[in-house]
Every structure is written in C-alpha cells, then in structure tokens.
gemmi code that builds the backbone of each chain (N, CA, C; Angstrom):
import gemmi

chains = {
    "A": [
        ("GLU", (-79.911, 83.662, 43.350), (-78.807, 84.426, 42.768), (-78.824, 85.863, 43.309)),
        ("VAL", (-77.681, 86.274, 43.822), (-77.571, 87.644, 44.336), (-77.632, 88.640, 43.176)),
        ("GLN", (-78.469, 89.658, 43.337), (-78.550, 90.716, 42.319), (-78.630, 92.078, 42.997)),
        ("LEU", (-77.924, 93.022, 42.437), (-78.009, 94.424, 42.846), (-78.215, 95.228, 41.572)),
        ("VAL", (-79.304, 95.989, 41.534), (-79.636, 96.735, 40.324), (-79.756, 98.215, 40.670)),
        ("GLU", (-78.835, 98.998, 40.128), (-78.835, 100.440, 40.354), (-79.671, 101.162, 39.305)),
        ("SER", (-80.167, 102.325, 39.687), (-80.886, 103.189, 38.758), (-80.773, 104.628, 39.255)),
        ("GLY", (-81.210, 105.541, 38.417), (-81.242, 106.941, 38.824), (-80.131, 107.810, 38.280)),
        ("GLY", (-79.157, 107.190, 37.647), (-78.082, 107.987, 37.060), (-78.586, 108.790, 35.869)),
        ("GLY", (-77.759, 109.711, 35.431), (-78.130, 110.529, 34.287), (-77.341, 111.814, 34.264)),
        ("LEU", (-77.836, 112.749, 33.483), (-77.172, 114.038, 33.330), (-77.682, 115.019, 34.374)),
        ("VAL", (-76.762, 115.657, 35.081), (-77.139, 116.644, 36.096), (-76.228, 117.848, 35.948)),
        ("GLN", (-76.789, 119.011, 36.171), (-75.973, 120.233, 36.117), (-75.154, 120.372, 37.383)),
        ("ALA", (-73.983, 120.947, 37.249), (-73.185, 121.245, 38.430), (-74.009, 122.086, 39.397)),
        ("GLY", (-73.998, 121.676, 40.662), (-74.798, 122.351, 41.670), (-76.165, 121.725, 41.874)),
        ("GLY", (-76.538, 120.831, 40.984), (-77.848, 120.196, 41.049), (-77.865, 118.963, 41.938)),
        ("SER", (-78.984, 118.249, 41.887), (-79.190, 117.082, 42.739), (-79.596, 115.874, 41.921)),
        ("LEU", (-79.319, 114.706, 42.482), (-79.669, 113.442, 41.851), (-79.840, 112.414, 42.953)),
        ("ARG", (-80.762, 111.477, 42.760), (-80.942, 110.422, 43.747), (-80.748, 109.072, 43.076)),
        ("LEU", (-79.769, 108.334, 43.547), (-79.501, 106.997, 43.035), (-80.225, 105.967, 43.896)),
        ("SER", (-80.663, 104.897, 43.255), (-81.327, 103.804, 43.962), (-80.673, 102.483, 43.602)),
        ("CYS", (-80.815, 101.542, 44.510), (-80.281, 100.193, 44.277), (-81.229, 99.209, 44.942)),
        ("VAL", (-81.683, 98.229, 44.178), (-82.547, 97.188, 44.725), (-81.792, 95.885, 44.782)),
        ("GLY", (-81.812, 95.257, 45.944), (-81.134, 93.988, 46.121), (-82.110, 92.825, 46.140)),
        ("SER", (-81.657, 91.673, 45.650), (-82.459, 90.459, 45.682), (-81.545, 89.246, 45.750)),
        ("GLY", (-82.112, 88.123, 46.166), (-81.335, 86.891, 46.229), (-80.537, 86.734, 47.517)),
        ("PHE", (-80.718, 87.663, 48.448), (-80.048, 87.576, 49.750), (-80.869, 88.387, 50.755)),
        ("THR", (-80.542, 88.245, 52.033), (-81.273, 88.973, 53.067), (-80.688, 90.366, 53.182)),
        ("PHE", (-81.316, 91.303, 52.491), (-80.809, 92.676, 52.390), (-80.613, 93.302, 53.772)),
        ("SER", (-81.576, 93.083, 54.649), (-81.571, 93.757, 55.948), (-80.450, 93.292, 56.864)),
        ("LYS", (-79.757, 92.228, 56.503), (-78.697, 91.697, 57.364), (-77.302, 92.121, 56.896)),
        ("ASN", (-77.247, 92.986, 55.911), (-75.961, 93.364, 55.350), (-75.696, 94.864, 55.389)),
        ("TRP", (-74.455, 95.230, 55.724), (-74.010, 96.580, 55.422), (-74.080, 96.737, 53.906)),
        ("MET", (-74.304, 97.966, 53.464), (-74.334, 98.256, 52.034), (-73.501, 99.505, 51.774)),
        ("SER", (-73.019, 99.634, 50.554), (-72.173, 100.782, 50.254), (-72.354, 101.261, 48.815)),
        ("TRP", (-71.837, 102.439, 48.558), (-71.710, 103.005, 47.215), (-70.224, 103.205, 46.939)),
        ("VAL", (-69.825, 102.789, 45.764), (-68.449, 102.958, 45.296), (-68.539, 103.579, 43.908)),
        ("ARG", (-67.662, 104.531, 43.618), (-67.734, 105.172, 42.305), (-66.425, 105.041, 41.548)),
        ("GLN", (-66.523, 105.289, 40.261), (-65.352, 105.203, 39.397), (-65.450, 106.277, 38.332)),
        ("ALA", (-64.597, 107.265, 38.420), (-64.551, 108.318, 37.419), (-64.048, 107.730, 36.098)),
        ("PRO", (-64.398, 108.341, 34.976), (-63.989, 107.805, 33.668), (-62.477, 107.587, 33.571)),
        ("GLY", (-62.087, 106.356, 33.296), (-60.679, 106.030, 33.134), (-59.871, 106.014, 34.420)),
        ("LYS", (-60.549, 106.104, 35.560), (-59.848, 106.164, 36.850), (-60.136, 104.934, 37.696)),
        ("GLY", (-59.584, 104.931, 38.911), (-59.751, 103.802, 39.799), (-61.019, 103.874, 40.629)),
        ("LEU", (-61.152, 102.912, 41.516), (-62.329, 102.826, 42.372), (-62.183, 103.755, 43.567)),
        ("GLU", (-63.301, 104.387, 43.941), (-63.321, 105.228, 45.136), (-64.560, 104.891, 45.951)),
        ("TRP", (-64.344, 104.445, 47.173), (-65.449, 104.183, 48.092), (-66.094, 105.502, 48.485)),
        ("VAL", (-67.414, 105.561, 48.466), (-68.130, 106.805, 48.728), (-68.743, 106.822, 50.126)),
        ("ALA", (-69.473, 105.761, 50.458), (-70.167, 105.732, 51.740), (-70.666, 104.324, 52.015)),
        ("ASN", (-70.925, 104.046, 53.289), (-71.612, 102.807, 53.630), (-72.577, 103.036, 54.766)),
        ("ILE", (-73.457, 102.043, 54.978), (-74.516, 102.163, 55.971), (-74.736, 100.812, 56.629)),
        ("LYS", (-74.901, 100.846, 57.944), (-75.118, 99.640, 58.718), (-76.490, 99.048, 58.427)),
        ("GLN", (-76.683, 97.812, 58.857), (-77.922, 97.094, 58.564), (-79.183, 97.887, 58.935)),
        ("ASP", (-79.177, 98.505, 60.104), (-80.376, 99.218, 60.559), (-80.306, 100.725, 60.298)),
        ("GLY", (-79.280, 101.146, 59.598), (-79.132, 102.561, 59.265), (-78.568, 103.413, 60.387)),
        ("SER", (-78.168, 102.791, 61.486), (-77.736, 103.557, 62.651), (-76.304, 104.084, 62.526)),
        ("GLU", (-75.542, 103.548, 61.616), (-74.172, 104.023, 61.389), (-73.973, 104.273, 59.904)),
        ("LYS", (-73.358, 105.399, 59.610), (-73.057, 105.759, 58.226), (-71.664, 106.378, 58.193)),
        ("TYR", (-70.924, 106.078, 57.158), (-69.593, 106.640, 56.990), (-69.465, 107.171, 55.561)),
        ("TYR", (-68.731, 108.264, 55.431), (-68.589, 108.919, 54.129), (-67.119, 109.269, 53.872)),
        ("VAL", (-66.739, 109.281, 52.616), (-65.437, 109.826, 52.243), (-65.524, 111.346, 52.401)),
        ("ASP", (-64.431, 111.962, 52.765), (-64.439, 113.403, 53.065), (-65.007, 114.249, 51.924)),
        ("SER", (-64.715, 113.874, 50.698), (-65.081, 114.715, 49.552), (-66.590, 114.822, 49.337)),
        ("VAL", (-67.396, 113.965, 49.975), (-68.845, 114.034, 49.794), (-69.591, 114.382, 51.070)),
        ("LYS", (-68.870, 114.486, 52.179), (-69.521, 114.801, 53.453), (-70.252, 116.133, 53.359)),
        ("GLY", (-71.488, 116.142, 53.850), (-72.299, 117.351, 53.807), (-73.035, 117.547, 52.497)),
        ("ARG", (-72.714, 116.767, 51.477), (-73.380, 116.892, 50.178), (-74.181, 115.642, 49.822)),
        ("PHE", (-73.646, 114.473, 50.158), (-74.306, 113.208, 49.828), (-74.876, 112.591, 51.104)),
        ("THR", (-75.994, 111.876, 50.939), (-76.591, 111.160, 52.064), (-76.940, 109.746, 51.633)),
        ("ILE", (-76.428, 108.778, 52.363), (-76.767, 107.384, 52.104), (-77.918, 106.989, 53.020)),
        ("SER", (-78.850, 106.208, 52.497), (-79.978, 105.746, 53.298), (-80.449, 104.414, 52.750)),
        ("ARG", (-81.337, 103.770, 53.476), (-81.844, 102.474, 53.042), (-83.268, 102.283, 53.526)),
        ("ASP", (-83.988, 101.404, 52.828), (-85.338, 101.002, 53.212), (-85.356, 99.483, 53.146)),
        ("ASN", (-85.187, 98.843, 54.285), (-85.092, 97.387, 54.300), (-86.402, 96.723, 53.868)),
        ("ALA", (-87.514, 97.380, 54.074), (-88.801, 96.813, 53.656), (-88.878, 96.715, 52.133)),
        ("LYS", (-88.126, 97.581, 51.454), (-88.117, 97.585, 49.991), (-86.825, 97.015, 49.421)),
        ("ASN", (-85.970, 96.471, 50.303), (-84.662, 95.949, 49.868), (-83.912, 96.988, 49.030)),
        ("SER", (-83.963, 98.219, 49.483), (-83.418, 99.304, 48.671), (-82.400, 100.155, 49.400)),
        ("LEU", (-81.408, 100.584, 48.640), (-80.349, 101.480, 49.093), (-80.420, 102.733, 48.248)),
        ("TYR", (-80.132, 103.874, 48.864), (-80.207, 105.139, 48.148), (-78.958, 105.977, 48.364)),
        ("LEU", (-78.716, 106.872, 47.417), (-77.678, 107.891, 47.581), (-78.252, 109.203, 47.070)),
        ("GLN", (-78.518, 110.106, 47.989), (-78.977, 111.442, 47.623), (-77.748, 112.309, 47.400)),
        ("MET", (-77.617, 112.820, 46.187), (-76.460, 113.612, 45.810), (-76.894, 115.058, 45.616)),
        ("ASN", (-76.419, 115.943, 46.472), (-76.726, 117.373, 46.358), (-75.451, 118.156, 46.050)),
        ("SER", (-75.632, 119.355, 45.548), (-74.479, 120.220, 45.220), (-73.446, 119.441, 44.419)),
        ("VAL", (-73.916, 118.786, 43.393), (-73.047, 117.918, 42.591), (-71.956, 118.728, 41.894)),
        ("ARG", (-70.776, 118.169, 41.863), (-69.618, 118.821, 41.236), (-69.127, 118.005, 40.043)),
        ("ALA", (-68.297, 118.615, 39.226), (-67.747, 117.919, 38.066), (-66.990, 116.658, 38.481)),
        ("GLU", (-66.306, 116.744, 39.606), (-65.511, 115.592, 40.053), (-66.350, 114.441, 40.590)),
        ("ASP", (-67.665, 114.619, 40.668), (-68.556, 113.533, 41.088), (-68.973, 112.656, 39.906)),
        ("MET", (-68.560, 113.032, 38.721), (-68.966, 112.290, 37.536), (-68.305, 110.921, 37.503)),
        ("GLY", (-69.098, 109.920, 37.092), (-68.565, 108.573, 36.967), (-69.647, 107.525, 37.116)),
        ("VAL", (-69.220, 106.277, 37.142), (-70.128, 105.161, 37.376), (-70.225, 104.918, 38.875)),
        ("TYR", (-71.457, 104.824, 39.357), (-71.698, 104.565, 40.768), (-72.182, 103.131, 40.933)),
        ("TYR", (-71.459, 102.379, 41.746), (-71.807, 100.990, 42.017), (-72.404, 100.857, 43.416)),
        ("CYS", (-73.421, 100.059, 43.493), (-73.988, 99.629, 44.764), (-73.284, 98.328, 45.120)),
        ("ALA", (-72.930, 98.142, 46.393), (-72.200, 96.938, 46.756), (-72.630, 96.432, 48.123)),
        ("ARG", (-72.574, 95.129, 48.271), (-72.895, 94.494, 49.545), (-71.615, 94.349, 50.347)),
        ("GLU", (-71.687, 94.703, 51.641), (-70.531, 94.589, 52.522), (-70.878, 93.669, 53.686)),
        ("PRO", (-70.735, 92.370, 53.517), (-71.100, 91.442, 54.582), (-70.247, 91.648, 55.825)),
        ("GLY", (-70.892, 91.768, 56.964), (-70.176, 91.954, 58.215), (-69.467, 93.284, 58.316)),
        ("GLY", (-69.758, 94.189, 57.411), (-69.072, 95.475, 57.420), (-67.700, 95.433, 56.793)),
        ("TYR", (-67.356, 94.314, 56.197), (-66.071, 94.206, 55.517), (-66.191, 94.692, 54.078)),
        ("SER", (-65.094, 94.667, 53.360), (-65.084, 95.151, 51.985), (-66.116, 94.397, 51.150)),
        ("PRO", (-66.600, 95.029, 50.078), (-67.689, 94.437, 49.284), (-67.387, 93.038, 48.763)),
        ("ASP", (-68.439, 92.214, 48.717), (-68.286, 90.901, 48.111), (-69.114, 90.770, 46.845)),
        ("PHE", (-70.030, 91.708, 46.620), (-70.842, 91.637, 45.414), (-71.221, 93.055, 45.008)),
        ("TRP", (-71.196, 93.296, 43.699), (-71.425, 94.631, 43.155), (-72.546, 94.609, 42.124)),
        ("GLY", (-73.254, 95.719, 42.007), (-74.199, 95.874, 40.915), (-73.471, 96.219, 39.638)),
        ("GLN", (-74.218, 96.458, 38.585), (-73.613, 96.741, 37.280), (-73.257, 98.221, 37.127)),
        ("GLY", (-73.758, 99.054, 38.018), (-73.405, 100.467, 38.027), (-74.393, 101.346, 37.284)),
        ("THR", (-74.421, 102.618, 37.674), (-75.235, 103.614, 36.998), (-74.369, 104.849, 36.773)),
        ("LEU", (-74.464, 105.424, 35.576), (-73.559, 106.504, 35.181), (-74.134, 107.865, 35.538)),
        ("VAL", (-73.333, 108.661, 36.214), (-73.680, 110.038, 36.535), (-72.788, 110.955, 35.707)),
        ("THR", (-73.412, 111.818, 34.931), (-72.691, 112.774, 34.097), (-73.016, 114.179, 34.589)),
        ("VAL", (-72.005, 114.984, 34.791), (-72.194, 116.343, 35.311), (-71.837, 117.351, 34.228)),
        ("SER", (-72.780, 118.248, 33.962), (-72.524, 119.306, 32.981), (-72.274, 120.628, 33.703)),
        ("SER", (-71.450, 121.459, 33.100), (-71.080, 122.722, 33.760), (-71.952, 123.873, 33.294)),
    ],
    "B": [
        ("GLN", (-58.126, 110.105, 47.492), (-57.805, 109.968, 48.906), (-57.065, 108.656, 49.196)),
        ("SER", (-56.905, 107.808, 48.137), (-56.319, 106.507, 48.374), (-54.911, 106.602, 48.901)),
        ("VAL", (-54.631, 105.859, 49.970), (-53.272, 105.756, 50.471), (-52.816, 104.316, 50.400)),
        ("LEU", (-53.483, 103.523, 49.565), (-53.023, 102.173, 49.277), (-52.377, 102.224, 47.896)),
        ("THR", (-51.077, 102.039, 47.886), (-50.314, 102.232, 46.661), (-50.023, 100.920, 45.956)),
        ("GLN", (-50.389, 100.862, 44.695), (-50.117, 99.705, 43.843), (-49.287, 100.153, 42.643)),
        ("PRO", (-48.538, 99.237, 42.035), (-47.841, 99.602, 40.788), (-48.874, 99.815, 39.689)),
        ("PRO", (-48.679, 100.812, 38.822), (-49.674, 101.096, 37.779), (-49.886, 99.920, 36.834)),
        ("SER", (-48.818, 99.167, 36.564), (-48.945, 98.068, 35.621), (-47.933, 96.971, 35.912)),
        ("VAL", (-48.313, 95.770, 35.566), (-47.400, 94.627, 35.563), (-47.726, 93.813, 34.321)),
        ("SER", (-46.754, 93.083, 33.836), (-46.986, 92.261, 32.650), (-46.216, 90.957, 32.752)),
        ("GLY", (-46.653, 90.003, 31.972), (-45.988, 88.718, 31.943), (-46.462, 87.897, 30.774)),
        ("THR", (-45.744, 86.850, 30.498), (-46.131, 85.938, 29.423), (-46.997, 84.824, 29.998)),
        ("PRO", (-47.759, 84.165, 29.153), (-48.602, 83.063, 29.647), (-47.786, 82.028, 30.410)),
        ("GLY", (-48.314, 81.638, 31.583), (-47.643, 80.660, 32.406), (-46.720, 81.241, 33.454)),
        ("GLN", (-46.388, 82.523, 33.294), (-45.497, 83.161, 34.263), (-46.214, 83.465, 35.566)),
        ("ARG", (-45.406, 83.786, 36.574), (-45.943, 84.265, 37.847), (-45.759, 85.775, 37.898)),
        ("VAL", (-46.841, 86.467, 38.261), (-46.744, 87.908, 38.474), (-47.282, 88.228, 39.862)),
        ("THR", (-46.743, 89.291, 40.439), (-47.152, 89.703, 41.778), (-47.511, 91.182, 41.767)),
        ("ILE", (-48.616, 91.501, 42.436), (-49.052, 92.882, 42.573), (-48.975, 93.254, 44.043)),
        ("SER", (-48.289, 94.336, 44.335), (-48.144, 94.771, 45.722), (-49.165, 95.846, 46.059)),
        ("CYS", (-49.469, 95.961, 47.335), (-50.409, 96.962, 47.836), (-49.810, 97.470, 49.148)),
        ("SER", (-49.313, 98.694, 49.108), (-48.610, 99.233, 50.263), (-49.472, 100.222, 51.022)),
        ("GLY", (-49.599, 100.014, 52.325), (-50.437, 100.885, 53.145), (-49.724, 101.323, 54.408)),
        ("SER", (-50.468, 101.314, 55.503), (-49.911, 101.765, 56.779), (-50.572, 101.003, 57.923)),
        ("ASN", (-50.168, 101.370, 59.143), (-50.704, 100.682, 60.319), (-52.202, 100.898, 60.502)),
        ("SER", (-52.710, 102.003, 59.983), (-54.133, 102.303, 60.173), (-55.032, 101.561, 59.192)),
        ("ASN", (-54.450, 100.892, 58.209), (-55.280, 100.149, 57.262), (-54.777, 98.706, 57.133)),
        ("ILE", (-53.889, 98.450, 56.207), (-53.451, 97.063, 56.002), (-52.827, 96.476, 57.264)),
        ("GLY", (-52.124, 97.289, 58.021), (-51.477, 96.787, 59.234), (-52.444, 96.308, 60.298)),
        ("SER", (-53.714, 96.727, 60.189), (-54.689, 96.389, 61.225), (-55.898, 95.628, 60.723)),
        ("TYR", (-56.105, 95.583, 59.432), (-57.333, 95.009, 58.893), (-57.063, 94.024, 57.760)),
        ("ILE", (-58.083, 93.196, 57.513), (-57.979, 92.252, 56.408), (-58.006, 93.000, 55.078)),
        ("VAL", (-57.497, 92.348, 54.067), (-57.409, 92.933, 52.740), (-58.253, 92.117, 51.765)),
        ("HIS", (-58.947, 92.803, 50.899), (-59.674, 92.159, 49.806), (-59.010, 92.563, 48.489)),
        ("TRP", (-59.139, 91.699, 47.495), (-58.640, 92.004, 46.151), (-59.785, 91.832, 45.145)),
        ("TYR", (-59.791, 92.703, 44.139), (-60.829, 92.683, 43.115), (-60.205, 92.664, 41.728)),
        ("GLN", (-60.922, 92.017, 40.832), (-60.554, 92.007, 39.419), (-61.640, 92.754, 38.657)),
        ("GLN", (-61.229, 93.666, 37.795), (-62.195, 94.386, 36.979), (-61.829, 94.246, 35.509)),
        ("LEU", (-62.631, 93.498, 34.792), (-62.455, 93.368, 33.351), (-63.010, 94.618, 32.679)),
        ("PRO", (-62.505, 94.967, 31.502), (-62.953, 96.199, 30.829), (-64.461, 96.277, 30.675)),
        ("GLY", (-65.024, 97.396, 31.117), (-66.445, 97.648, 30.927), (-67.363, 96.875, 31.855)),
        ("THR", (-66.802, 96.248, 32.888), (-67.628, 95.477, 33.799), (-67.420, 95.930, 35.242)),
        ("ALA", (-68.315, 95.466, 36.114), (-68.184, 95.778, 37.532), (-67.052, 94.953, 38.142)),
        ("PRO", (-66.457, 95.446, 39.217), (-65.427, 94.665, 39.901), (-65.990, 93.351, 40.430)),
        ("LYS", (-65.088, 92.377, 40.521), (-65.460, 91.056, 41.025), (-64.498, 90.708, 42.159)),
        ("LEU", (-65.050, 90.168, 43.235), (-64.218, 89.775, 44.372), (-63.317, 88.611, 43.990)),
        ("LEU", (-62.025, 88.782, 44.250), (-61.041, 87.771, 43.872), (-60.458, 87.065, 45.100)),
        ("ILE", (-60.144, 87.868, 46.119), (-59.586, 87.368, 47.367), (-60.256, 88.124, 48.510)),
        ("TYR", (-60.696, 87.412, 49.543), (-61.230, 88.069, 50.723), (-60.460, 87.610, 51.958)),
        ("SER", (-60.610, 88.384, 53.032), (-59.886, 88.068, 54.264), (-58.416, 87.780, 53.994)),
        ("THR", (-57.819, 88.619, 53.172), (-56.388, 88.619, 52.864), (-55.924, 87.461, 51.983)),
        ("SER", (-56.443, 86.242, 52.230), (-55.876, 85.096, 51.516), (-56.908, 84.045, 51.089)),
        ("GLN", (-58.186, 84.333, 51.261), (-59.225, 83.351, 50.938), (-59.806, 83.596, 49.555)),
        ("ARG", (-60.053, 82.522, 48.835), (-60.662, 82.628, 47.506), (-62.132, 82.276, 47.559)),
        ("PRO", (-62.998, 83.133, 46.992), (-64.418, 82.757, 46.890), (-64.565, 81.561, 45.965)),
        ("SER", (-65.683, 80.889, 46.124), (-65.983, 79.770, 45.251), (-65.961, 80.223, 43.791)),
        ("GLY", (-65.304, 79.464, 42.956), (-65.261, 79.776, 41.529), (-64.016, 80.523, 41.088)),
        ("VAL", (-63.262, 81.056, 42.010), (-62.017, 81.749, 41.659), (-60.890, 80.723, 41.539)),
        ("PRO", (-60.203, 80.714, 40.409), (-59.145, 79.710, 40.209), (-58.050, 79.794, 41.261)),
        ("ASP", (-57.454, 78.644, 41.577), (-56.441, 78.629, 42.634), (-55.099, 79.191, 42.179)),
        ("ARG", (-55.013, 79.688, 40.957), (-53.783, 80.368, 40.543), (-53.694, 81.774, 41.142)),
        ("PHE", (-54.782, 82.221, 41.748), (-54.785, 83.510, 42.438), (-54.577, 83.260, 43.932)),
        ("SER", (-53.622, 83.981, 44.528), (-53.400, 83.839, 45.956), (-53.039, 85.183, 46.564)),
        ("GLY", (-53.438, 85.362, 47.828), (-53.186, 86.615, 48.516), (-52.409, 86.390, 49.798)),
        ("SER", (-51.655, 87.416, 50.187), (-50.888, 87.343, 51.424), (-50.697, 88.750, 51.972)),
        ("LYS", (-50.205, 88.817, 53.207), (-49.968, 90.113, 53.842), (-48.782, 89.989, 54.778)),
        ("SER", (-47.999, 91.054, 54.833), (-46.899, 91.129, 55.780), (-46.786, 92.566, 56.263)),
        ("GLY", (-47.049, 92.758, 57.539), (-46.989, 94.111, 58.085), (-48.000, 95.027, 57.439)),
        ("THR", (-47.516, 96.082, 56.813), (-48.413, 97.074, 56.205), (-48.497, 96.930, 54.689)),
        ("SER", (-48.111, 95.782, 54.182), (-48.212, 95.531, 52.750), (-48.902, 94.208, 52.473)),
        ("ALA", (-49.626, 94.185, 51.378), (-50.302, 92.970, 50.933), (-49.878, 92.680, 49.500)),
        ("SER", (-50.071, 91.434, 49.091), (-49.695, 91.044, 47.735), (-50.715, 90.096, 47.147)),
        ("LEU", (-50.892, 90.235, 45.835), (-51.703, 89.300, 45.070), (-50.772, 88.637, 44.061)),
        ("ALA", (-50.770, 87.325, 44.054), (-49.946, 86.596, 43.101), (-50.842, 85.862, 42.119)),
        ("ILE", (-50.452, 85.906, 40.865), (-51.102, 85.102, 39.830), (-50.051, 84.121, 39.343)),
        ("ILE", (-50.293, 82.838, 39.648), (-49.301, 81.806, 39.322), (-49.793, 81.027, 38.116)),
        ("GLY", (-49.090, 81.216, 37.013), (-49.563, 80.579, 35.780), (-50.502, 81.526, 35.045)),
        ("LEU", (-49.973, 82.682, 34.687), (-50.760, 83.747, 34.056), (-51.458, 83.247, 32.801)),
        ("GLN", (-52.713, 83.656, 32.631), (-53.474, 83.279, 31.448), (-54.008, 84.536, 30.770)),
        ("SER", (-54.331, 84.413, 29.504), (-54.764, 85.577, 28.725), (-56.020, 86.217, 29.321)),
        ("GLU", (-56.871, 85.404, 29.894), (-58.112, 85.959, 30.470), (-57.877, 86.718, 31.775)),
        ("ASP", (-56.643, 86.736, 32.248), (-56.320, 87.477, 33.463), (-56.010, 88.943, 33.177)),
        ("GLU", (-56.020, 89.315, 31.906), (-55.812, 90.721, 31.554), (-56.969, 91.545, 32.103)),
        ("ALA", (-56.659, 92.415, 33.043), (-57.696, 93.183, 33.737), (-57.017, 94.186, 34.660)),
        ("ASP", (-57.834, 94.972, 35.328), (-57.346, 95.854, 36.386), (-57.605, 95.173, 37.727)),
        ("TYR", (-56.664, 95.331, 38.651), (-56.761, 94.701, 39.953), (-56.628, 95.761, 41.045)),
        ("TYR", (-57.488, 95.630, 42.065), (-57.500, 96.596, 43.161), (-57.471, 95.886, 44.512)),
        ("CYS", (-56.715, 96.425, 45.444), (-56.786, 95.971, 46.821), (-57.723, 96.902, 47.583)),
        ("ALA", (-58.181, 96.471, 48.749), (-59.067, 97.303, 49.562), (-58.914, 96.942, 51.025)),
        ("ALA", (-59.030, 97.954, 51.887), (-58.968, 97.727, 53.330), (-59.608, 98.913, 54.034)),
        ("TRP", (-60.096, 98.671, 55.232), (-60.631, 99.762, 56.062), (-59.465, 100.559, 56.650)),
        ("ASP", (-59.687, 101.849, 56.826), (-58.692, 102.706, 57.470), (-59.327, 103.348, 58.694)),
        ("ASP", (-58.770, 103.063, 59.874), (-59.408, 103.584, 61.091), (-58.907, 104.963, 61.494)),
        ("ARG", (-57.983, 105.517, 60.751), (-57.590, 106.901, 61.006), (-58.499, 107.845, 60.220)),
        ("LEU", (-58.855, 107.437, 59.004), (-59.730, 108.237, 58.154), (-61.201, 107.815, 58.286)),
        ("ASN", (-61.440, 106.629, 58.878), (-62.786, 106.059, 58.966), (-63.436, 105.928, 57.588)),
        ("VAL", (-62.687, 105.415, 56.661), (-63.193, 105.154, 55.314), (-62.624, 103.820, 54.839)),
        ("ARG", (-63.276, 103.275, 53.801), (-62.703, 102.107, 53.151), (-61.845, 102.613, 52.003)),
        ("LEU", (-60.639, 102.130, 51.941), (-59.715, 102.567, 50.900), (-59.570, 101.501, 49.829)),
        ("PHE", (-59.546, 101.960, 48.592), (-59.162, 101.091, 47.491), (-57.754, 101.481, 47.052)),
        ("GLY", (-57.016, 100.496, 46.595), (-55.701, 100.778, 46.059), (-55.795, 101.569, 44.768)),
        ("THR", (-54.651, 102.038, 44.317), (-54.600, 102.878, 43.117), (-54.848, 102.091, 41.837)),
        ("GLY", (-54.808, 100.774, 41.945), (-55.121, 99.931, 40.790), (-53.901, 99.526, 39.981)),
        ("THR", (-53.914, 98.295, 39.490), (-52.824, 97.764, 38.668), (-53.402, 97.108, 37.422)),
        ("GLN", (-52.907, 97.524, 36.289), (-53.322, 96.906, 35.039), (-52.379, 95.753, 34.717)),
        ("VAL", (-52.953, 94.571, 34.542), (-52.161, 93.391, 34.189), (-52.278, 93.132, 32.700)),
        ("THR", (-51.131, 93.030, 32.055), (-51.077, 92.747, 30.617), (-50.400, 91.410, 30.389)),
        ("VAL", (-51.027, 90.601, 29.544), (-50.440, 89.313, 29.182), (-49.794, 89.464, 27.805)),
        ("LEU", (-48.485, 89.315, 27.767), (-47.722, 89.567, 26.536), (-47.856, 88.444, 25.523)),
    ],
}
model = gemmi.Model(1)
for chain_id, residues in chains.items():
    chain = gemmi.Chain(chain_id)
    for i, (resn, *xyz) in enumerate(residues, 1):
        res = gemmi.Residue()
        res.name, res.seqid = resn, gemmi.SeqId(i, " ")
        for name, pos in zip(("N", "CA", "C"), xyz):
            atom = gemmi.Atom()
            atom.name, atom.element = name, gemmi.Element(name[0])
            atom.pos, atom.b_iso = gemmi.Position(*pos), 0.0
            res.add_atom(atom)
        chain.add_residue(res)
    model.add_chain(chain)
structure = gemmi.Structure()
structure.add_model(model)
structure.setup_entities()
C-alpha cells in the first residue's frame, strides 16, 4: 500500500523557518518525481515545488523561489521542504505528493498544517 | 498564480449529468495532459482522471474526462450524493515552468 506521511508542520513566526518532511513507503521512492502542494485555509490547491528522482532538477512556483528549498534523501525514502523567511501567505496545509514520470500527482499524503503568526 | 479557470460551483440533482470546464492556454492544456482531482471536505485530494481521460482503478465509470484545444472537461454522468466535493484540474505550464491547478469547482447535489 502506497503511503506518504508528512511531518514538521506547526506554528512559526513570520520571517522564521520550518522544515517539512515526508516519508514514502509501499513504492520505489527513488524512481519517482516528488512534489509539495499547499492549500491555504478555505482556498484551492497550489503547487509549490517538485524534484526529479535523483535531485538533479527542481522547479518552484515564483512566490517561494529563493525562500523554499525542496530536497530528498532516497536512502531514507524521504522528501523535505526547507521553508525560510516564512510569510503569512505561506500558511496552510502542505501535502507531499508522488509525481510518476514527472506528471501531475497520483498519490498524496494526509498533509501537515503550517500556521504563521505575525 | 493559477491560469486554469474553472467555474466556482456547479450543482445538479441525483442522476443528472454535470460538466466542469477547465480553461487554459497553449502553454498548458493545449500542450500537456490534464489530471482531475476530487477533494472531499477535510481530506487530501484524490486522483480522479489521469492523462486527460483515463480512470485509475476504483474510480467509477460515471466520471469521464476530455480535452479540446486549450480546454478540458470533467463530466459526472449520473450524479450521486457522494460526489459532493471540490474538483480540480491540473496541467504543466511550459511558459511558467510550474504545475498549475485549476481554481477549483464545488459540486453540490441538490
């Protein structure tokens, strides 16, 4: 059974940092693109970033470029999102998702909530 | 940043057919496959349609997807109460180099 389990969310002050983690199981993690998608309270889905199987390619939405860094550790079946200079508009649920072949996600984790205080 | 436009809401009675549109451009829907997702309240999104018109195992055949030019559509044929949810389209955009999600459509069963 495919599973993606996120952790690391919580309360962070504006301007602060947070590191999200996601552990995958039930599939060959190292053979898949992976991504982070977020959802602000009461709003729609917003793709944040993705990373190629070997980490050699990464793409980001403009609003997080220079502040967020996506990375992975295939030996640990883990995906990360380092969030720096966090802003109020970064608040929401962050989902880890599998992107087979680099296409849109086919499986999502349950999400981790990031709350930003001013 | 989404440039995939969906109607905010659609509604129908049980058994009816409803259609959700997803309007984009040549740099996204016009050039790439489209995925559709269903998100029930308080849960993570679930893949409903992939590669524009394919259903994953376990998705009822009352859901179907199609594309024409720079627009895609999701049809629910024979609406059921459990279909009340938010629906999103998604596609890669090679002008922005990002994956775009549609603005989302809330489906209500009357």
